[in-house]
C-alpha positions as CSV (number, residue, x, y, z in Angstrom):
1,M,-6.0,-27.6,86.1
2,A,-9.4,-28.1,87.9
3,K,-12.4,-28.8,85.6
4,I,-15.2,-26.1,85.5
5,K,-18.7,-27.0,86.1
6,I,-21.4,-25.2,85.2
7,T,-25.3,-25.7,85.1
8,Q,-27.0,-25.7,82.0
9,K,-28.9,-22.6,82.8
10,Q,-25.5,-20.9,82.7
11,L,-24.4,-22.2,79.7
12,D,-28.1,-21.2,78.0
13,K,-26.9,-17.9,79.4
14,I,-23.2,-18.2,77.8
15,R,-24.8,-19.0,74.3
16,E,-27.0,-16.1,74.3
17,S,-24.7,-13.6,75.2
18,I,-22.0,-14.8,72.5
19,G,-24.8,-15.2,70.1
20,T,-24.6,-19.0,69.3
21,N,-28.4,-20.0,70.8
22,H,-29.4,-21.9,68.0
23,D,-33.0,-20.4,66.9
24,G,-33.6,-21.8,63.5
25,N,-36.5,-19.8,63.2
26,K,-34.8,-16.4,63.5
27,M,-32.3,-17.9,60.6
28,T,-34.8,-19.6,58.6
29,K,-37.0,-16.1,58.8
30,Q,-34.0,-14.1,57.6
31,Q,-33.1,-16.9,54.7
32,L,-36.8,-16.4,53.8
33,F,-36.8,-12.7,53.8
34,T,-33.4,-12.8,51.7
35,I,-34.8,-15.3,49.2
36,A,-38.2,-13.2,48.8
37,T,-36.4,-9.7,48.3
38,L,-33.7,-11.5,45.8
39,A,-36.6,-13.2,43.8
40,Y,-38.7,-10.2,43.6
41,K,-36.0,-7.9,42.7
42,M,-35.2,-10.3,39.7
43,W,-38.4,-10.6,38.8
44,E,-38.9,-7.2,38.8
45,N,-35.8,-6.7,36.1
46,L,-36.4,-9.8,34.1
47,S,-38.1,-9.0,30.7
48,D,-39.7,-11.8,28.5
49,D,-37.0,-11.3,26.2
50,D,-34.0,-12.1,28.4
51,Q,-32.3,-15.1,28.0
52,L,-30.6,-16.9,31.0
53,E,-27.9,-19.7,31.1
54,D,-29.4,-23.1,31.5
55,W,-27.8,-23.4,35.0
56,M,-29.6,-20.4,35.9
57,T,-33.0,-21.6,34.8
58,S,-32.2,-25.0,36.7
59,K,-31.7,-23.5,39.9
60,V,-34.5,-21.5,39.9
61,A,-36.5,-24.4,39.0
62,Q,-35.1,-26.4,42.1
63,T,-35.4,-23.7,44.1
64,E,-39.1,-23.4,43.4
65,Q,-39.6,-27.0,44.2
66,S,-38.0,-26.9,47.3
67,I,-39.6,-24.0,48.6
68,I,-43.2,-25.9,47.4
69,A,-42.2,-28.6,49.2
70,V,-41.3,-26.8,52.6
71,T,-44.3,-24.5,52.3
72,K,-46.7,-27.4,52.0
73,A,-45.1,-29.7,55.0
74,Y,-45.4,-26.4,57.2
75,F,-48.7,-25.7,56.5
76,Y,-49.8,-29.2,56.4
77,D,-48.1,-29.4,59.9
78,E,-49.8,-25.9,61.2
79,V,-53.2,-27.0,59.8
80,E,-52.9,-30.5,61.7
81,E,-51.7,-29.0,65.1
82,K,-55.1,-26.7,65.0
83,I,-57.6,-28.9,63.8
84,D,-57.9,-32.5,65.3
85,G,-58.6,-35.2,62.8
86,M,-57.0,-33.8,59.8
87,K,-55.1,-37.1,59.1
88,T,-56.7,-37.7,55.8
89,L,-55.0,-34.1,54.6
90,N,-52.3,-35.1,51.9
91,P,-49.9,-32.3,51.6
92,G,-49.7,-33.5,47.9
93,D,-53.2,-32.1,47.8
94,I,-52.2,-28.8,48.7
95,V,-51.8,-26.3,45.5
96,I,-49.7,-23.4,45.5
97,G,-49.7,-20.6,43.1
98,Q,-51.8,-22.6,40.7
């Protein structure tokens, strides 16, 4: 059987047409939307008297720390790109939600 050769441009077009083009930002935006929507819905329904299981509380705390870390790094990179000389800004100095 003869090998079929395609160019990078053709390969990219094939990936786009079958939906395997890896667009990380699109997927990340969808995931962030899901997180925000579900978190808000849970926040609305959760009363101060509700008792969550320990594993649920732990997962929420871990998720909060993960989102904070990613957000700090994202905004640090964004600021660094826009303003020259921001090398002295430490992502740990950024406070979110306090």
